[in-house]
C-alpha positions as CSV (number, residue, x, y, z in Angstrom):
1,M,48.4,81.8,-58.8
2,A,49.5,79.8,-56.2
3,A,52.5,77.5,-55.8
4,S,51.4,75.0,-53.9
5,V,48.2,73.0,-53.7
6,D,48.3,74.0,-50.2
7,D,47.6,77.6,-51.4
8,L,45.1,77.1,-53.4
9,T,41.6,78.0,-52.5
10,V,38.1,79.3,-53.9
11,E,37.5,82.4,-51.3
12,Y,36.8,85.7,-53.1
13,T,36.9,88.8,-51.8
14,E,35.0,91.8,-53.9
15,G,34.8,95.5,-52.5
16,G,36.2,94.3,-48.6
17,V,33.1,91.9,-48.7
18,V,34.1,88.0,-49.3
19,T,31.6,87.0,-51.7
20,V,32.7,83.3,-51.5
21,K,33.7,82.1,-48.2
22,E,35.7,78.7,-48.2
23,L,34.2,76.5,-45.2
24,G,36.7,73.5,-46.0
25,K,39.5,71.5,-48.3
26,V,40.1,68.6,-49.4
27,V,43.1,67.4,-51.9
28,L,42.1,64.5,-53.8
29,S,44.9,64.1,-55.8
30,K,48.4,66.0,-55.8
31,G,51.3,66.9,-58.9
32,A,51.6,68.1,-62.0
33,W,47.7,67.9,-61.6
34,A,46.0,68.3,-59.0
35,T,42.1,67.7,-57.8
36,L,40.5,69.3,-55.2
37,L,37.0,69.6,-53.5
38,F,35.9,72.4,-51.4
39,R,33.4,73.5,-49.4
40,Y,31.3,76.7,-49.7
41,Q,29.5,79.7,-48.8
42,D,28.4,82.8,-51.6
43,W,27.2,86.1,-50.3
44,D,23.7,86.8,-50.7
45,H,23.8,90.7,-51.4
46,R,20.5,90.9,-51.1
47,A,19.7,88.9,-47.8
48,Q,22.4,90.0,-46.4
49,C,24.2,86.9,-45.2
50,Y,25.6,83.4,-46.3
51,G,23.4,80.7,-48.5
52,P,23.7,77.7,-48.3
53,D,26.7,75.8,-48.2
54,R,28.0,74.7,-52.0
55,Y,30.6,71.6,-53.8
56,T,32.5,72.7,-56.1
57,I,35.7,69.9,-57.9
58,R,38.3,71.6,-59.4
59,R,41.2,70.4,-61.5
60,Y,44.1,72.4,-61.8
61,Q,48.0,72.1,-63.5
62,K,50.8,73.3,-62.8
63,R,53.2,75.7,-65.2
64,S,56.5,77.2,-64.3
65,G,56.0,76.8,-61.1
66,E,52.3,78.1,-60.5
67,Y,48.6,75.8,-60.8
68,Y,46.3,77.3,-63.3
69,Q,42.7,76.5,-62.8
70,K,41.8,74.2,-65.8
71,S,38.5,73.0,-64.7
72,K,35.6,73.0,-62.1
73,F,32.0,71.0,-61.3
74,N,29.8,73.1,-59.0
75,I,27.8,70.3,-57.4
76,S,24.4,72.5,-57.8
77,S,22.5,71.0,-54.7
78,R,23.2,69.1,-51.3
79,E,20.2,66.6,-53.0
80,Q,22.6,66.2,-56.1
81,A,25.6,65.9,-53.5
82,E,23.6,63.0,-52.1
83,K,23.4,60.8,-55.6
84,I,27.2,61.6,-56.0
85,I,27.2,60.0,-52.5
86,R,25.3,57.3,-53.6
87,A,26.3,56.2,-56.6
88,L,30.1,55.9,-55.8
89,Q,28.7,54.3,-52.2
90,G,27.5,51.8,-54.4
91,W,29.7,51.4,-57.0
92,L,32.4,50.8,-54.3
93,A,30.6,48.2,-53.0
94,E,30.6,46.1,-55.9
95,A,34.1,46.7,-56.9
96,Q,34.7,44.8,-53.3
97,E,32.1,41.7,-54.3
């Protein structure tokens, strides 16, 4: 595990192949509990290329100086990501009125 939020990643290598390629990371909160949003792609063994962009929100808890993943939410599609964005933008606009 990682000692710093900056070292947390979803990138994963198996058999010399990066099977989960991290494309971006946003730290939403830091501290004893950290929340991060990742953009990534999965390796498609059959097609021998990376698939479409995917997104995941991960929560980590720091214990004994190391961060441990406690939960995750995978955004299943671009359509779902756009719905989440629209909902949040709508709620934020309402709160400003």
